[in-house]
N, C-alpha and C positions, 0 to 999 in steps of 0.2 A: 817380109823377106828375113829381115837382121834378127828378129825374135826365134824365128823357125831355125835358124843356122845357130843362133845362140845356145838353143836348147838341146841341138843334135851334137854341139860342143861338150855341152855338159853331160848329156847321156855318155859321149865316148869316154870322158873325164871318170865318172861314176862306176861304169859297166867296165873301163879299162882296168880300174883299181880293184881286178877281183881279189887282190889280198885282203883290203878292207873289207868286203863283205865275209871272205871266208874265216877271217878274226872275228866277228861279230857271233857272240855268244847268243844264238837264238833263242835255247832254250831258258834263258835267263827271263826273256821276256814272255809273261804269261799268255796264254792263248785266250785266255778269257779275262775281263775286266769289266768294273760295274760303273757306268755313269751316272752320277748324281741325278741327273736330269731327265734319266733313261732315253736320252738322245746318242746314236752314235752316226758321227758324218762319214766315216770311213766303214764302209763293209766288203764282207769277201764272200764270193758264192762258190763252194766248190763243187768239182768236177765229181762224177762218180769214184767211188771209194770213200776212203776214210781222209779226214784232215791229216791226222799225222801218218801217212802214208810211205813217209820217207824219199818222196819222187815228188811228183809234179804237184800236188795241193799243196803239201807242208811247204815245197821251195818258194811258191807264190804267196803263202801267207806268211813265210818268213819277212819278206820285202815289205809287205801290208803292215803287219804289227810293228816292224823295225820303224819304219818312217811315223809313224803314229805315236808309238812311243815314245822317238825323240822329240817329238813336236807337240807333245801333251795335247792329242786329239783322240778322243773316243773312237773306241773300233769293236768291231763284231764280226763273227764268222755265221754264216748259214748254211746248213747240209740240205739240199733237197730230199724230201720224202721220198722213202721207197728205196732207197740205197742204188743198188747197181741196176734196179729196174725203174729208175726216175724217169718219168715222164717230161715231156716240153712243158706243161702244164705243171708239174712239181718243181720244174727249173723256174719258170716265172714266179711261181706263189714265194719260192724263197727271195727271188730278188725283190717283190712286192713286200715281203715282210721287212727285207733290209730299208726300204723306201720309206714304209710307214714306221720302223726304229729312227728315221731323222736321218738317212743315208743322204749324204751330197754327192758322193761319187761310190759306185760299185763295181768293184773289180771281180770280172766273173771268170772261172776257168774252165777251157776245155772245149775242143771242136763241135761237141753236141750241144752246146748253150745257145747256138746261133739263133734259132727261133725264138725262144724265150727271150734272149735280148732285144730283137727287134721288135716284138710286142711291147715288151716294159721299155723301151727308149722311147716309142713313138706314144705311149700313154702317159711317163712319167717327162717331160720336157724338158723340166728344169733339174734334172738331175744326170750325172755323167756315167758312162757305163764303158768300163774297160773290157776288151773280149781279149783276153788271150788265148792265142792259136787260133784265131779267127779275124774276120775284116769287119771294118767299120759300115755302119749303116746309116748315119747321118750325123749331123753337127756336135750332138750330144754325145757321141759315142767315139771310141779309138779301138783300132785293132792293133795287136800286137803279134808279131809273128817272128820266127826266129829261121836260121839257114841251118836246120838239123842235117841237112846233105853234107855239110863242111866236118862235123866232129863225128858223123857216121862213116866218113871216107877215113878221118884220121884213125877210127879205131879199127876197121877193116884193114887199113894199112898197115898199123902196127901189129897187128894179131899175125899177119903173114909174116910180115919181116922177123917177127920172133920166131919164126917158124912152124907155125901152125898152117895146117892144109887143108883142115876139113873142120867147115865153119858150118853155124845154124843162124838163123833169124827167125825168131816168131813175134810177130807183131800184131797190135792190138786194133781195134775198130773195124775189122773185117777188110781191111785194104780199102777202105772209103776217108780214114784220117789224112788229110795232108801231111801232118807233121811226123806221123809214124813212118808215112809211105816214102817222105824225105829221108829221114832215119836210113831205112833199108836199103834205099836207092844208094846212098852215099857209101854204106856199107859194101855193098857189091863194089863200086866204083873204086874204092880204096884197096879190096883184097886182089882185082883186078890189076890194079897198078903197082903193087907189089909184087904181085906173081910175075908180072912181064920183066920187072926188073930182074929178080932172082932167076928167071928161066924157070918156074916152077909151075904146077898145074893144082889148081885148089879146086875143092867141090865144095858147095854151099847148098844146106836143106833150107828151104824159105817157104814160110807158112803165115797164115792168117787164122788157122784155125783155134779154136775155145780162147779166142781173144776179144770177141765182140762187146763184151761188156767191161775190158780192161782187167778183168779179176783173177786171181789165183784161182785153180780149180784142179781137183784130182785128175780130170783129164787133161789137162793141159800139162801136169807133173808126168802123167803116164808118157803122154806123146816124148816129151823131151827126155825121160829115162831112156826112152827107148832109141833115141838118137846118140844120147851118149853110148849106150850098149853097143850100137853097132858104127862106132868110131868117131864119132864128131867130138872135138877137141873143147871147142870156144862156141857156146851159143849167145847170141846178144837178144836178150827179151826187151820189148820195146810196147809199153802199152798199161799204165798205171798200176797196179797190184802184182802184174802177171810175173814180176820180177821174183814174187816170193815162190813161186813153184818151179823157176829157173833154179834159183839158190839151192832147193830142197834137192833139186834132181842131181845139181851139179855135186853138192856134199855128198851126196849117196855115191855118185859115181867117182870123186875126188878128180873133178875134170872143173875145167875153167867157165864160167860165165861173166858177162859185161852188166855193168850197173845203166841207170840212165837217168837223163835231168841233173841230177845231185850225185857227189858223190858218195858210192856205198861200199866203198871197202870197208867200214867197219861194222856192215852188215853180214859179211861174210869173208871168210879167208879163202874163199875160191871165187873172189870177185878180181878178175885181171885188170881192168880199167875202166873207167864210167864216162861216157859221152857226156858231156854236161852242158847246159844250155841255161844263161842266167837269167832265170825266171824270179828271184829274189830280186837281184838288181834292176831288172826291169819295171816291174810292179812298183818298186820304191820309184825309181827316177818319174813314171807318169803320175805318180802320186804329188812329187814333188813340183813338176810343171804346173799341175791343177792347184795347187795351194799357194804357187809363187806368182799366179797370174798368167799363167802362159797358155792355157789350155787353148786359146784360139789359136796358136801357133801350129797345134796337132790336131784341131777339130775335124771330124769325119775322114782321117788319114790312116792310114796303115804303117806303123812304126814297124821296120825291119831291122834286126839286130843279128850280127854275125861275128866273124874272128877279128876281122877289122875293130869291130866294137869293144872286143875284149868278153863275148858275152857267148862265144862259141868256145870250147876249149877241152882237151884232157886234164886231170889231176895230174900235177908234177911232184906233189909230195913224196917224200920217200916212203911213207906209210900206205899210198897210194898207187905207187909204179910199181909194178909186179911183173914186167916184162924183164926177162932175162939177157935179151940181146939189143932190143930195139932201145935205142939211148933217148935220153931228154933231148939230147944236143939235135938229133935226126928229127925227132918231133919240132923242136923249134922252128928249124929248117923250112918245114913244112908250113908251119903257121907263118914265117917270114913270106914265104911264096906267095901263100894265099892274101896275104895284106897287101903283097906289091902287086899281086894280078898275074905273075906267071903261072901261077896253078889257079886253074879255073873248075870248079865243080858243079857238075850240071844239076840243076834243081827239078827238071821237067821228069820226073818220074813215069811218067808214060814212055819215055824213051829207054826204059829198062828192059834189058834182053835175058836171055834162059843162057845163051850160049857166047862166051869170048874165046879170044884166043888161049887165054890161061885159065879160065875160070869157067866151069860148070854149074849154073844154077838149077836144082830140081825143085819144084814147087811141090809143096805137100797138101793136099785138099782133101 
């Protein structure tokens, strides 16, 4: 128990020090390196999409390669075959390739990796598996989850407080991915809370269409274009590379979009803010726990990071804060309230409704 508490304290220290990670020049660390003995003790298996997706995959790998490079440990990434159409077998094959390549610990990204991790962790019992956005299966696995509902809330609240009353949410995974569902439900709760405070009525379009593979597509862009053309002011695309379609539609209509997972202000001048989760810091910390001999403290558990651990936030740097009315001070008050427990945000997305006193959600199916 003492080791477990020490690990949690270390996690708070690392995750809480967001500026340390924000200051890390991840681009200066090569994505690929060559081990002289051909063995790579640290491996990363990507989710769907590309490694350099400016979002989920890239964020996790930044933490992986940062820890590896700092500690002189060889590392390598593996992408499942067949891209966005990858199967459980494709994901398992990538994990097996990592094990065959000398992996002691394999960090795996994405909700869809579950079946492959369960199979691989059962077969390769001496290898440790980290399941980001999923749950542990046994003593050689650790699940890593985040309180996405918290930063979804921050974003929805901020948008409405800034004067926007017509919002949109386009989610990935067809409504079956818990992380995306929590983001969306938090966005709804935040919008309703701010609308109630201001005494205004807010409308939100909400859809899982064209996001099943977490990819950008002409069909998704066409739908989001139509939302903007019909008055939607801000759209939150939540799911892998879906943001590319949204950013394109936002630029074409000179309207706002939200980033997700990473600060994407540099990807488009039309990014209003980016709900963040510290996947880089989480990956770094889990690797540190393993190589510091603390794996037994978290073996078979699900580690959950939220605002209190500094892993959930909106970026407050001047270049990323594009609100004209909602202030950093108001945002920080919300953060303090969440940490203190005076603001509690529901994480059970089965409770989401379509009608609230100040918000109407319209499902687009």
